[in-house]
N, CA, C and O of each residue as an XYZ file, in Angstrom:
836
protein
N       0.946     -1.200     -0.088
C       0.106      0.017      0.045
C       1.060      1.329      0.047
O       0.909      2.238     -0.769
N       1.857      1.329      0.849
C       2.871      2.447      0.760
C       3.584      2.400     -0.270
O       3.947      3.506     -0.671
N       3.983      1.368     -0.956
C       4.746      1.657     -2.558
C       3.691      2.254     -3.275
O       4.034      3.272     -3.877
N       2.393      1.896     -3.402
C       1.478      2.517     -4.352
C       1.702      4.066     -4.261
O       1.946      4.802     -5.218
N       1.565      4.472     -2.814
C       1.351      5.933     -2.660
C       2.524      6.393     -3.054
O       2.439      7.437     -3.702
N       3.672      5.947     -2.878
C       4.998      6.474     -2.998
C       5.008      6.449     -4.754
O       5.701      7.388     -5.146
N       4.555      5.810     -5.666
C       4.487      5.910     -6.695
C       3.909      6.797     -7.169
O       4.472      7.446     -8.051
N       2.380      7.190     -6.687
C       1.779      7.875     -7.210
C       2.205      9.456     -7.143
O       1.961     10.375     -7.925
N       2.961      9.420     -5.871
C       3.649     11.003     -5.392
C       4.849     11.163     -6.555
O       5.197     12.298     -6.880
N       5.272     10.358     -6.974
C       6.446     10.401     -8.083
C       5.964     10.776     -9.241
O       6.695     11.529     -9.884
N       4.693     10.406     -9.830
C       4.151     10.626    -10.964
C       3.681     12.194    -10.909
O       3.634     12.808    -11.976
N       3.347     12.825     -9.744
C       2.428     14.221     -9.661
C       3.364     15.138    -10.042
O       4.531     14.778    -10.196
N       3.002     16.364    -10.231
C       3.575     17.706    -10.683
C       4.032     17.669    -12.251
O       3.713     16.859    -13.121
N       4.876     18.802    -12.325
C       5.491     19.052    -13.752
C       6.876     18.664    -13.657
O       7.454     19.005    -12.625
N       7.600     17.946    -14.626
C       8.846     18.091    -15.024
C       9.435     19.272    -15.419
O       8.623     20.144    -15.728
N      10.952     19.658    -15.529
C      11.408     20.885    -15.704
C      11.329     21.177    -17.211
O      11.326     22.340    -17.615
N      11.263     20.096    -18.066
C      10.724     20.653    -19.558
C       9.260     21.016    -19.706
O       9.064     21.927    -20.510
N       8.253     20.544    -19.151
C       6.904     20.863    -19.049
C       6.676     22.212    -18.711
O       5.884     22.990    -19.244
N       7.708     22.480    -17.456
C       7.592     23.881    -17.140
C       8.044     25.052    -18.060
O       7.599     26.197    -18.137
N       9.003     24.470    -18.702
C       9.870     25.416    -19.657
C       8.685     25.652    -20.874
O       8.461     26.796    -21.270
N       8.058     24.658    -21.349
C       7.210     24.742    -22.506
C       6.152     25.559    -21.808
O       5.776     26.503    -22.502
N       5.603     25.469    -20.704
C       4.774     26.196    -20.159
C       4.781     27.724    -20.117
O       3.987     28.488    -20.665
N       5.744     27.987    -19.422
C       6.502     29.636    -19.455
C       6.446     29.952    -21.014
O       5.746     30.881    -21.417
N       7.208     29.151    -21.899
C       7.038     29.663    -23.342
C       5.776     30.020    -23.905
O       5.618     30.972    -24.670
N       4.874     29.235    -23.514
C       3.489     29.514    -24.139
C       2.957     30.672    -23.615
O       2.367     31.477    -24.334
N       3.150     30.878    -22.111
C       2.642     32.205    -21.630
C       3.157     33.370    -22.146
O       2.431     34.303    -22.487
N       4.561     33.390    -22.244
C       5.315     34.405    -22.882
C       4.796     34.764    -24.401
O       4.569     35.924    -24.746
N       4.668     33.842    -25.100
C       4.251     34.173    -26.486
C       2.709     34.552    -26.564
O       2.269     35.308    -27.430
N       1.935     33.963    -25.589
C       0.452     34.618    -25.551
C       0.609     35.981    -25.221
O       0.119     36.842    -25.952
N       1.347     36.323    -24.028
C       1.500     37.827    -23.475
C       1.780     38.608    -24.559
O       1.246     39.698    -24.767
N       2.712     38.018    -25.353
C       3.333     39.357    -26.660
C       1.967     39.569    -27.582
O       1.829     40.669    -28.118
N       1.009     38.603    -27.772
C      -0.228     39.034    -28.616
C      -1.330     39.711    -27.844
O      -2.027     40.594    -28.343
N      -1.477     39.240    -26.522
C      -2.525     40.061    -25.558
C      -2.017     41.693    -25.450
O      -2.782     42.656    -25.492
N      -0.341     41.765    -25.281
C      -0.352     43.052    -24.701
C      -0.672     44.199    -25.689
O      -1.162     45.239    -25.249
N      -0.423     44.054    -26.957
C      -0.805     45.257    -27.667
C      -2.450     45.580    -27.424
O      -2.946     46.703    -27.334
N      -3.094     44.397    -27.349
C      -4.640     44.801    -27.310
C      -4.950     45.209    -26.141
O      -5.987     45.869    -26.070
N      -4.352     45.014    -25.158
C      -4.384     45.553    -23.567
C      -4.059     47.055    -23.797
O      -4.773     47.977    -23.404
N      -2.699     47.208    -24.598
C      -2.461     48.564    -24.538
C      -3.622     49.528    -25.344
O      -3.875     50.681    -24.992
N      -4.174     48.943    -26.312
C      -5.124     49.854    -27.113
C      -6.452     49.891    -26.303
O      -7.284     50.756    -26.574
N      -6.610     49.254    -25.612
C      -7.970     49.186    -24.690
C      -7.737     50.592    -23.758
O      -8.532     51.531    -23.726
N      -6.649     50.525    -23.121
C      -6.058     51.494    -22.281
C      -5.986     52.893    -23.038
O      -6.476     53.872    -22.476
N      -5.471     53.008    -24.131
C      -5.490     54.191    -24.822
C      -6.692     54.714    -25.220
O      -6.914     55.922    -25.128
N      -7.597     53.833    -25.711
C      -9.042     54.392    -26.006
C      -9.828     54.672    -24.701
O     -10.805     55.421    -24.676
N      -9.340     54.022    -23.618
C      -9.890     54.853    -22.332
C      -9.626     56.114    -22.101
O     -10.547     56.796    -21.651
N      -8.266     56.767    -22.357
C      -7.697     57.892    -22.057
C      -8.690     58.858    -22.869
O      -9.440     59.661    -22.314
N      -8.595     58.677    -24.236
C      -9.455     59.434    -25.184
C     -10.830     59.482    -24.659
O     -11.451     60.542    -24.738
N     -11.405     58.361    -24.093
C     -12.929     58.451    -23.758
C     -13.185     59.226    -22.683
O     -14.180     59.947    -22.622
N     -12.216     59.127    -21.662
C     -12.167     60.010    -20.484
C     -12.049     61.439    -20.616
O     -12.745     62.198    -19.941
N     -10.943     61.964    -21.706
C     -10.889     63.205    -21.994
C     -12.279     63.634    -22.550
O     -12.809     64.674    -22.159
N     -12.845     62.837    -23.446
C     -14.161     63.352    -24.075
C     -15.371     63.545    -23.071
O     -16.185     64.465    -23.160
N     -15.380     62.550    -22.098
C     -16.198     62.774    -20.944
C     -16.187     63.993    -20.143
O     -17.185     64.641    -19.824
N     -15.045     64.235    -19.862
C     -14.712     65.538    -19.132
C     -15.305     66.773    -19.990
O     -16.017     67.648    -19.497
N     -14.991     66.729    -21.062
C     -15.611     67.800    -21.983
C     -17.085     68.314    -22.193
O     -17.650     69.405    -22.132
N     -17.538     66.653    -22.547
C     -18.777     66.782    -22.732
C     -19.636     67.026    -21.285
O     -20.708     67.623    -21.376
N     -19.322     66.718    -20.387
C     -19.924     66.867    -18.661
C     -19.816     68.135    -18.362
O     -20.615     68.724    -17.635
N     -18.642     68.743    -18.997
C     -18.288     70.296    -18.499
C     -19.409     71.056    -19.101
O     -20.138     71.799    -18.444
N     -19.540     70.813    -20.570
C     -20.570     71.543    -21.363
C     -22.017     71.116    -20.864
O     -22.911     71.962    -20.857
N     -22.248     69.868    -20.464
C     -23.773     69.775    -19.826
C     -23.945     70.479    -18.515
O     -25.031     70.994    -18.251
N     -22.796     70.541    -17.558
C     -23.059     71.054    -16.322
C     -23.241     72.693    -16.432
O     -23.911     73.370    -15.652
N     -22.578     73.131    -17.450
C     -22.635     74.801    -17.743
C     -24.125     74.835    -18.338
O     -24.871     75.739    -17.962
N     -24.525     73.989    -19.148
C     -25.886     74.149    -19.830
C     -26.960     73.968    -18.537
O     -27.774     74.890    -18.475
N     -27.057     73.228    -17.796
C     -27.731     72.971    -16.586
C     -27.907     74.120    -15.849
O     -29.039     74.573    -15.684
N     -26.991     74.617    -15.413
C     -26.611     75.554    -14.588
C     -27.079     76.835    -15.161
O     -27.434     77.721    -14.384
N     -27.123     77.052    -16.603
C     -27.354     78.452    -17.297
C     -29.089     78.293    -17.217
O     -29.769     79.282    -16.944
N     -29.532     77.349    -17.403
C     -30.957     77.045    -17.419
C     -31.707     77.110    -16.030
O     -32.788     77.694    -15.967
N     -31.113     76.481    -14.854
C     -31.622     76.592    -13.668
C     -31.596     77.847    -12.955
O     -32.511     78.248    -12.236
N     -30.563     78.422    -13.170
C     -30.150     79.801    -12.474
C     -30.547     80.955    -13.155
O     -30.572     82.082    -12.660
N     -30.930     80.588    -14.563
C     -31.121     81.738    -15.384
C     -30.124     82.927    -15.477
O     -30.368     84.110    -15.241
N     -28.896     82.340    -15.887
C     -27.605     83.018    -15.550
C     -26.560     82.538    -16.601
O     -26.462     81.324    -16.782
N     -25.825     83.338    -17.262
C     -25.035     82.911    -18.320
C     -23.776     82.173    -17.897
O     -23.149     82.468    -16.880
N     -23.483     81.325    -18.623
C     -22.285     80.391    -17.918
C     -21.129     80.135    -19.482
O     -21.523     79.893    -20.623
N     -20.052     80.252    -19.138
C     -19.160     80.026    -20.378
C     -18.192     78.656    -20.065
O     -17.935     78.247    -18.933
N     -17.806     78.161    -21.101
C     -17.028     77.129    -21.018
C     -15.705     77.668    -21.666
O     -15.810     78.106    -22.812
N     -14.506     77.687    -21.081
C     -13.243     78.315    -21.465
C     -12.178     77.150    -22.041
O     -12.044     76.135    -21.359
N     -11.687     77.239    -22.852
C     -10.659     76.239    -23.345
C      -9.348     76.939    -23.260
O      -9.056     78.042    -23.721
N      -8.500     75.982    -22.491
C      -7.073     76.291    -22.180
C      -6.062     75.220    -22.691
O      -6.509     74.138    -23.073
N      -4.958     75.423    -22.714
C      -3.939     74.767    -23.226
C      -4.084     73.006    -22.727
O      -4.155     71.973    -23.392
N      -4.085     73.265    -21.320
C      -4.493     71.856    -20.371
C      -5.780     71.318    -20.171
O      -5.917     70.181    -19.721
N      -6.846     72.121    -20.501
C      -8.275     71.835    -20.457
C      -9.176     73.019    -20.316
O      -8.928     74.132    -20.779
N     -10.172     72.709    -19.683
C     -11.393     73.603    -19.600
C     -11.529     74.227    -18.069
O     -11.159     73.686    -17.027
N     -12.155     75.499    -18.230
C     -12.803     76.057    -16.955
C     -14.048     76.658    -17.291
O     -14.304     77.194    -18.369
N     -14.945     76.520    -16.141
C     -16.496     77.001    -16.246
C     -16.595     78.073    -15.550
O     -16.398     78.069    -14.335
N     -16.978     79.349    -16.358
C     -17.429     80.728    -15.766
C     -18.710     81.180    -15.527
O     -19.499     81.208    -16.472
N     -19.098     81.583    -14.295
C     -20.209     82.095    -14.187
C     -20.399     83.571    -14.658
O     -19.561     84.295    -14.122
N     -21.153     84.168    -15.405
C     -21.355     85.480    -15.712
C     -22.001     86.379    -14.294
O     -22.793     85.985    -13.437
N     -21.453     87.456    -14.415
C     -22.259     88.178    -13.318
C     -23.861     88.378    -13.721
O     -24.406     88.196    -14.809
N     -24.428     88.824    -12.434
C     -25.959     88.652    -12.564
C     -26.347     89.297    -11.432
O     -25.860     88.861    -10.389
N     -27.273     90.440    -11.338
C     -27.288     91.254    -10.451
C     -26.247     91.494     -8.951
O     -25.233     92.170     -9.124
N     -26.466     91.044     -7.793
C     -25.362     91.221     -6.900
C     -24.255     90.318     -7.217
O     -23.104     90.715     -7.033
N     -24.535     88.854     -7.789
C     -23.612     88.119     -7.834
C     -22.629     88.643     -8.955
O     -23.059     88.985    -10.057
N     -21.322     88.688     -8.630
C     -20.185     89.294     -9.536
C     -19.600     88.269    -10.503
O     -18.686     88.545    -11.280
N     -20.155     87.115    -10.416
C     -19.790     85.896    -11.145
C     -18.208     85.261    -10.524
O     -17.700     85.493     -9.427
N     -17.754     84.523    -11.489
C     -16.503     83.929    -11.213
C     -16.359     82.738    -11.846
O     -17.227     82.279    -12.589
N     -15.074     82.072    -11.549
C     -14.961     80.699    -12.269
C     -15.345     79.645    -11.232
O     -15.042     79.745    -10.043
N     -16.044     78.609    -11.767
C     -16.640     77.663    -10.938
C     -15.744     76.197    -10.829
O     -15.798     75.348    -11.718
N     -15.030     76.067     -9.765
C     -14.047     75.007     -9.590
C     -12.558     75.493    -10.471
O     -12.352     76.580    -11.011
N     -11.742     74.429    -10.409
C     -10.550     74.885    -11.155
C     -10.442     74.411    -12.335
O     -11.540     74.250    -12.867
N      -9.412     74.071    -13.068
C      -8.833     73.607    -14.382
C      -9.516     72.101    -14.467
O      -9.359     71.311    -13.536
N     -10.215     71.783    -15.540
C     -10.559     70.322    -15.780
C      -9.933     70.078    -16.903
O     -10.213     70.443    -18.044
N      -8.818     69.254    -16.398
C      -7.654     68.786    -17.202
C      -8.318     67.601    -17.970
O      -9.210     66.868    -17.543
N      -7.652     67.556    -19.291
C      -8.071     66.404    -20.040
C      -7.044     65.260    -20.049
O      -7.172     64.332    -20.847
N      -5.936     65.318    -19.096
C      -4.934     64.605    -19.070
C      -4.805     64.045    -17.707
O      -5.039     64.800    -16.763
N      -4.408     62.625    -17.446
C      -4.038     62.438    -16.257
C      -2.881     63.114    -15.724
O      -2.098     63.715    -16.459
N      -2.721     63.025    -14.261
C      -1.499     63.776    -13.829
C      -0.032     63.177    -14.120
O       0.198     61.989    -13.894
N       0.841     63.951    -14.573
C       2.015     63.536    -14.983
C       1.988     62.804    -16.469
O       2.792     61.908    -16.730
N       1.042     63.238    -17.376
C       0.914     62.495    -18.572
C       0.277     63.117    -19.424
O      -0.893     63.356    -19.124
N       0.828     63.658    -20.914
C       0.296     64.444    -21.592
C       0.137     63.438    -22.939
O       0.827     63.429    -23.958
N      -0.982     62.622    -22.593
C      -1.441     61.734    -23.614
C      -2.461     62.362    -24.595
O      -2.603     61.811    -25.686
N      -3.007     63.200    -24.371
C      -4.349     63.817    -25.063
C      -3.769     65.406    -25.546
O      -3.094     66.138    -24.822
N      -4.149     65.676    -26.737
C      -4.159     67.017    -26.947
C      -5.334     67.417    -27.845
O      -5.814     66.526    -28.545
N      -5.822     68.574    -27.905
C      -7.082     68.959    -28.851
C      -7.066     70.345    -29.336
O      -6.512     71.316    -28.822
N      -7.831     70.271    -30.509
C      -7.839     71.654    -31.161
C      -9.056     71.957    -31.180
O      -9.820     70.994    -31.120
N      -9.597     73.159    -31.256
C     -10.864     73.919    -31.559
C     -10.984     73.967    -32.866
O     -10.293     74.859    -33.358
N     -11.656     73.287    -33.695
C     -11.600     73.602    -35.108
C     -12.662     74.839    -35.271
O     -12.412     75.715    -36.099
N     -13.690     74.895    -34.581
C     -14.637     76.192    -34.836
C     -13.687     77.465    -34.569
O     -14.088     78.542    -35.011
N     -12.558     77.431    -33.936
C     -11.814     78.563    -34.172
C     -10.386     78.473    -34.703
O      -9.450     79.246    -34.504
N     -10.432     77.426    -35.376
C      -9.144     77.134    -36.353
C      -7.909     77.367    -35.276
O      -6.910     78.006    -35.608
N      -8.042     76.876    -34.148
C      -6.935     76.765    -33.059
C      -6.271     75.241    -32.656
O      -6.987     74.264    -32.435
N      -5.200     75.219    -32.614
C      -4.625     74.156    -31.899
C      -4.200     74.149    -30.602
O      -4.072     75.204    -29.980
N      -3.956     73.036    -30.101
C      -3.689     73.235    -28.377
C      -2.626     74.116    -28.026
O      -2.598     74.701    -26.943
N      -1.413     74.275    -29.243
C      -0.177     74.792    -29.099
C      -0.396     76.047    -28.941
O       0.138     76.627    -27.996
N      -1.162     76.671    -29.761
C      -1.820     78.236    -30.015
C      -2.698     78.518    -28.962
O      -2.995     79.712    -28.986
N      -3.307     77.827    -27.924
C      -3.934     78.346    -26.983
C      -3.262     78.651    -25.503
O      -2.288     78.003    -25.120
N      -3.815     79.606    -24.770
C      -3.270     80.051    -23.777
C      -3.184     79.055    -22.588
O      -4.021     78.176    -22.380
N      -1.901     79.327    -21.705
C      -1.830     78.256    -20.861
C      -2.534     78.884    -19.493
O      -2.514     78.196    -18.473
N      -3.156     80.193    -19.477
C      -3.714     80.935    -18.399
C      -4.572     81.800    -19.135
O      -4.475     81.970    -20.350
N      -5.368     82.318    -18.436
C      -6.333     83.029    -18.688
C      -5.689     84.428    -18.845
O      -4.884     84.879    -18.031
N      -6.171     85.183    -20.127
C      -5.712     86.857    -20.190
C      -5.640     87.567    -19.083
O      -4.693     88.341    -18.948
N      -6.664     87.439    -18.033
C      -6.872     88.180    -16.789
C      -5.581     87.815    -15.682
O      -4.987     88.497    -14.847
N      -5.491     86.639    -16.045
C      -4.347     86.146    -15.160
C      -2.916     86.662    -15.379
O      -2.149     87.142    -14.545
N      -2.706     86.424    -16.871
C      -1.687     87.055    -17.409
C      -1.361     88.594    -16.713
O      -0.322     88.934    -16.147
N      -2.396     89.274    -16.908
C      -2.422     90.683    -16.476
C      -2.152     90.780    -14.888
O      -1.900     91.843    -14.320
N      -2.226     89.708    -14.343
C      -1.834     89.639    -12.858
C      -3.089     90.449    -11.992
O      -2.973     91.145    -10.983
N      -4.180     90.137    -12.674
C      -5.078     90.707    -11.785
C      -5.579     89.827    -10.328
O      -5.242     88.645    -10.254
N      -6.294     90.378     -9.320
C      -6.742     89.314     -8.257
C      -7.457     88.340     -8.914
O      -7.865     88.475    -10.068
N      -7.656     87.206     -8.120
C      -8.560     86.139     -8.487
C      -9.791     86.387     -8.844
O     -10.357     85.895     -9.820
N     -10.331     87.304     -7.921
C     -11.728     87.580     -7.807
C     -12.127     88.582     -9.241
O     -13.229     88.996     -9.598
N     -10.916     88.751     -9.802
C     -11.409     89.973    -10.905
C     -10.980     88.963    -12.266
O     -10.967     89.486    -13.380
N     -10.711     87.823    -12.146
C     -10.530     86.815    -13.462
C     -11.941     86.601    -14.264
O     -12.973     86.121    -13.796
N     -11.744     87.027    -15.444
C     -12.754     86.495    -16.249
C     -12.277     86.215    -17.807
O     -11.172     86.568    -18.219
N     -13.138     85.617    -18.516
C     -12.658     85.240    -19.909
C     -12.374     86.734    -20.536
O     -13.120     87.662    -20.220
N     -11.385     86.913    -21.341
C     -10.961     88.249    -22.148
C     -11.138     88.076    -23.544
O     -11.628     87.019    -23.940
N     -10.772     89.063    -24.439
C     -10.756     88.867    -25.669
C     -10.264     87.927    -26.286
O     -10.811     87.207    -27.121
N      -8.756     87.884    -25.732
C      -8.049     86.576    -26.424
C      -8.048     85.330    -26.089
O      -7.348     84.413    -26.519
N      -9.029     85.332    -25.138
C      -9.273     83.892    -24.495
C     -10.598     83.227    -25.745
O     -11.251     83.873    -26.564
N     -10.615     81.807    -25.467
C     -11.693     81.025    -26.333
C     -12.218     80.411    -25.761
O     -11.693     79.525    -25.086
N     -13.778     80.698    -25.818
C     -14.704     80.248    -24.825
C     -16.151     80.310    -25.732
O     -16.398     81.041    -26.692
N     -16.870     79.457    -25.196
C     -18.369     79.216    -25.748
C     -19.400     79.503    -24.542
O     -19.337     78.846    -23.502
N     -20.381     80.551    -24.746
C     -21.153     80.832    -23.829
C     -22.286     80.104    -24.020
O     -22.668     79.683    -25.112
N     -22.921     79.922    -22.793
C     -24.170     79.100    -22.587
C     -25.220     80.177    -22.207
O     -24.969     80.785    -21.167
N     -26.221     80.479    -22.793
C     -27.291     81.598    -22.543
C     -28.297     80.848    -21.696
O     -28.378     79.620    -21.687
N     -29.204     81.817    -20.851
C     -30.074     81.508    -19.892
C     -31.238     80.421    -20.526
O     -31.924     79.860    -19.671
N     -31.442     80.169    -21.588
C     -32.238     79.335    -22.280
C     -31.392     77.699    -22.725
O     -31.923     76.665    -23.129
N     -30.133     77.950    -22.499
C     -29.738     76.662    -22.752
C     -28.870     76.724    -24.011
O     -27.989     75.884    -24.196
N     -29.120     77.745    -24.906
C     -28.612     77.794    -26.182
C     -27.327     78.174    -26.278
O     -26.878     78.692    -25.256
N     -26.435     78.052    -27.397
C     -25.095     78.252    -27.256
C     -24.847     79.828    -28.023
O     -25.465     80.123    -29.047
N     -23.961     80.672    -27.434
C     -23.477     81.738    -28.064
C     -22.038     81.424    -28.613
O     -21.128     81.503    -27.788
N     -21.739     81.098    -29.822
C     -20.387     80.937    -30.132
C     -19.451     81.816    -30.121
O     -18.258     81.567    -29.953
N     -20.053     83.144    -30.342
C     -19.425     84.432    -29.978
C     -18.347     84.423    -31.309
O     -18.792     84.365    -32.455
N     -16.888     84.487    -31.028
C     -15.877     84.718    -32.397
C     -15.647     83.409    -33.076
O     -14.991     83.282    -34.110
N     -16.337     82.274    -32.304
C     -16.155     80.956    -33.089
C     -17.107     80.747    -34.089
O     -18.022     81.546    -34.285
N     -16.931     79.598    -34.813
C     -17.829     79.292    -35.878
C     -18.351     77.740    -35.452
O     -17.647     76.816    -35.045
N     -19.703     77.751    -35.659
C     -20.420     76.229    -35.596
C     -19.818     75.460    -36.861
O     -19.884     75.889    -38.013
N     -19.239     74.295    -36.485
C     -18.726     73.502    -37.649
C     -20.256     72.540    -38.154
O     -21.003     71.942    -37.380
N     -20.378     72.629    -39.510
C     -21.951     71.785    -39.957
C     -21.904     70.454    -39.188
O     -20.841     69.878    -38.955
N     -23.057     70.013    -38.822
C     -23.097     68.749    -37.907
C     -23.184     67.605    -39.067
O     -22.914     66.487    -38.627
N     -23.449     67.641    -40.218
C     -23.336     66.595    -41.085
C     -22.069     66.048    -41.440
O     -21.890     64.880    -41.787
N     -21.056     67.072    -41.327
C     -19.665     66.300    -41.149
C     -19.330     65.357    -40.002
O     -18.604     64.365    -40.069
N     -20.012     65.852    -38.877
C     -19.844     65.187    -37.645
C     -20.584     63.800    -37.612
O     -20.190     62.885    -36.888
N     -21.823     63.682    -38.545
C     -22.757     62.483    -38.396
C     -22.266     61.434    -39.392
O     -22.810     60.332    -39.462
N     -21.205     61.796    -40.184
C     -20.522     61.041    -41.428
C     -19.947     59.752    -40.564
O     -19.678     59.885    -39.370
N     -19.799     58.649    -41.173
C     -19.178     57.709    -40.687
C     -17.921     56.807    -41.699
O     -18.182     56.088    -42.663
N     -16.650     57.084    -41.180
C     -16.418     57.647    -39.752
C     -16.186     59.222    -40.082
O     -15.792     59.751    -41.121
N     -16.599     59.829    -38.739
C     -16.714     61.452    -38.624
C     -15.788     61.942    -39.175
O     -14.715     61.347    -39.078
N     -15.850     63.270    -39.999
C     -14.547     63.886    -40.669
C     -14.719     65.502    -40.226
O     -14.078     66.406    -40.764
N     -15.646     65.688    -39.208
C     -15.478     66.963    -38.655
C     -16.182     67.048    -37.265
O     -16.858     66.136    -36.789
N     -15.927     68.333    -36.631
C     -16.730     68.475    -35.178
C     -16.027     69.791    -34.701
O     -14.923     70.167    -35.095
N     -16.752     70.374    -33.883
C     -16.298     71.383    -33.268
C     -14.972     71.417    -32.410
O     -14.320     72.456    -32.306
N     -14.638     70.353    -31.861
C     -13.450     69.808    -31.269
C     -12.928     68.593    -31.773
O     -13.590     67.712    -32.321
N     -11.727     68.589    -31.566
C     -11.124     67.292    -32.024
C      -9.976     66.844    -31.320
O      -8.939     67.487    -31.488
N      -9.964     65.645    -30.395
C      -8.910     65.330    -29.580
C      -7.946     64.243    -30.368
O      -8.296     63.417    -31.211
N      -6.920     64.438    -29.956
C      -5.588     63.675    -30.711
C      -5.037     63.065    -29.439
O      -4.859     63.635    -28.362
N      -4.742     61.500    -29.836
C      -4.120     60.703    -28.790
C      -2.517     60.545    -29.179
O      -2.192     60.132    -30.292
N      -1.778     60.819    -28.415
C      -0.058     60.690    -28.807
C       0.024     59.001    -29.261
O      -0.533     58.101    -28.632
N       0.552     58.882    -30.052
C       1.039     57.544    -30.654
C       0.101     56.759    -31.219
O       0.241     55.538    -31.289
N      -1.031     57.450    -31.713
C      -2.327     56.606    -32.238
C      -3.096     57.389    -33.316
O      -2.998     58.614    -33.243
N      -3.787     56.914    -34.226
C      -4.436     57.504    -35.163
C      -5.802     57.676    -34.618
O      -6.552     58.275    -35.388
N      -6.354     57.283    -33.420
C      -7.534     57.134    -32.966
C      -7.933     58.838    -32.338
O      -7.282     59.348    -31.427
N      -8.874     59.397    -32.891
C      -9.126     60.609    -32.402
C     -10.825     60.667    -32.053
O     -11.621     59.790    -32.390
N     -11.151     61.867    -31.328
C     -12.504     61.828    -30.909
C     -12.841     63.299    -31.257
O     -12.287     64.349    -30.931
N     -14.011     63.017    -32.083
C     -14.729     64.441    -32.450
C     -15.855     64.528    -31.783
O     -16.652     63.650    -31.452
N     -15.849     66.027    -31.560
C     -16.834     66.657    -30.341
C     -17.753     67.689    -31.343
O     -17.309     68.460    -32.194
N     -19.081     67.471    -30.994
C     -19.956     68.282    -31.690
C     -20.667     69.261    -30.789
O     -21.383     68.718    -29.947
N     -20.634     70.577    -30.772
C     -21.313     71.255    -30.099
C     -22.665     71.824    -30.790
O     -22.592     72.567    -31.769
N     -23.782     71.468    -30.277
C     -24.863     72.060    -31.087
C     -25.360     73.484    -30.582
O     -25.378     73.750    -29.381
N     -25.761     74.383    -31.559
C     -26.369     75.582    -31.118
C     -27.577     75.305    -30.214
O     -28.115     76.386    -29.976
N     -28.152     74.400    -29.677
C     -29.103     73.821    -28.984
C     -28.550     73.755    -27.228
O     -29.243     73.665    -26.215
N     -27.282     73.828    -27.350
C     -26.367     73.275    -25.894
C     -26.180     72.061    -25.897
O     -25.567     71.648    -24.913
N     -26.533     71.192    -26.769
C     -26.439     69.723    -26.813
C     -24.901     69.472    -27.048
O     -24.250     70.329    -27.645
N     -24.410     68.522    -26.674
C     -22.749     68.189    -27.064
C     -22.834     66.669    -27.219
O     -23.503     65.942    -26.484
N     -22.191     66.322    -28.106
C     -22.038     64.727    -28.565
C     -20.571     64.423    -28.916
O     -19.832     65.253    -29.446
N     -20.228     63.256    -28.605
C     -18.763     62.713    -29.094
C     -18.891     61.668    -29.742
O     -19.879     60.935    -29.707
N     -17.534     61.447    -30.631
C     -17.879     60.087    -31.446
C     -16.220     60.034    -31.993
O     -15.522     60.804    -32.652
N     -15.994     58.646    -31.319
C     -14.579     58.169    -31.977
C     -14.253     57.757    -33.164
O     -15.197     57.337    -33.832
N     -13.118     57.739    -33.694
C     -12.955     57.533    -35.123
C     -11.268     57.625    -35.320
O     -10.514     57.831    -34.369
N     -10.909     57.478    -36.413
C      -9.695     57.547    -37.199
C      -9.359     59.007    -37.623
O     -10.180     59.772    -38.131
N      -8.014     59.316    -37.348
C      -7.566     60.685    -37.712
C      -7.769     60.798    -39.262
O      -7.840     59.806    -39.987
N      -7.857     62.093    -39.713
C      -8.196     62.482    -41.048
C      -6.896     62.223    -41.594
O      -5.956     62.659    -40.929
N      -6.591     61.522    -42.811
C      -5.187     61.446    -43.398
C      -4.805     62.834    -44.021
O      -3.705     62.990    -44.552
């Protein structure tokens, strides 16, 4: 009886050759899986950046309608800021801080405002009023800043910007939008359409060649 148990134990487990073959298969499989996983994370970055932009517009629109007060979304090099325009005794001011489209210590996403023919490198790092060293309570969107205003009824005042025709955004793949997000090291792009009604939509596609 004891001899049988000993023989069974000697047959259990892996041999060295089997372990080497198994490890080799795992390494080869990982080589195929890694690019797919990397692509998933890259798509997630651009989707997160688009979500920040869309949610900022929706928040500004909701505030403008419910509070009957104009709000603006201001485009800066690293992201967006939301501004509440003065109304009555309310002197207005920025709502929260910078809403960055990149994660901390990473510059994977850049963008351009097609409706103003401006790339991220041409956008200011700070607001015009910040560069003039005004007190924070006096900061506001200036003439040189790029922003879109949400009116009290929720509609858009593009100001000096132009609205890109929606039919370009609706094409498949999309070929236009008011904003386009670019992803470092990838041809994946996200097109964002800002409607005059205040609605904002995003669509993932390939960069235009």
